[in-house]
C-alpha positions, 0 to 999 in steps of 0.5 A: 571663088572656090570651085568646091565648098569648104569642108563642113567640120560639123558633118565630120567625126570628132577627130577631123573636126578638131583639125579644122575648126578655127583652121587658119588657112582655107587650104586646111579646110579644102584638104579636110575633104580628104578626111582620111589624108588630112592629119598625115598630110598635116603632119607631113607639111609640118615636118617639111616646115619644122624638122628638116636639116635644110636651112629654113631660108633656103626652103622658103626661097625654093617655095617662093620659086614654086609660087612664082614659077607656077603662078600660085599667089596663095602660096606667094602671099603666105611664104613671102611673109615667112621668107621675110620672117626668116631674114630674106631681104625685100630685095631677094623677095622681089628678085625671085618674083622678077626672075632674077636668081642671080641677084647680087643680094643672094649668096652662091648657095641661095642661087644654086637652090633658086636655079636647081628649083627652077629646073625641077619646076620647069623641066621636070628634073634638075640636070646632073650638073645641077644635082652634083653642084647642090650636093657639093653644098648641101650633101644628098640629104640636103638635095632630097629634103629640097626635092621633097619641099619643092614637090609638096609645094607644087602639088599644093599649088595645083590643088589650089589652082584647081579648087580655085582658092583665093589667097588668105591674108598672111598669117600674123608673125607670131603664128608663121609656121616654120620660122624657127631657125632651130 
């Protein structure tokens, strides 16, 4: 059970009400308590899901790594569905959940992203070697985009854990954000 009440859109200005009425995830209505931050936060999240050069499947594997390592069932439920929609195999999803980042189902690049993500999540920073290896594959932009994704989803996981949000059912395939590879 949530530790804070859901945001009541009827008590908000029209500009906020329109953003949260019919919101597909309870996370959005929880973040709506921070009314002045809601719109920029949604825009930033949308950017991370739809406008990065980072391969969308790599992004989702990193988000699954966050969800697994910080025990965010809410994020796991949503992003396992997104990862599958982007082509992740069931074996890959299970491998992340079971700490098998070297599983044969992953490409070399996917293994690097998972190992890099693990270091950032658990150690607070990736090693110089991990940064250099990943930069040789993804370039500086790819490393920074990946770090922004990891940091954003770590913050969301902490918000979810602290507010006690229960997982929402995964969004329907036609409404999954960030599933376009374009």
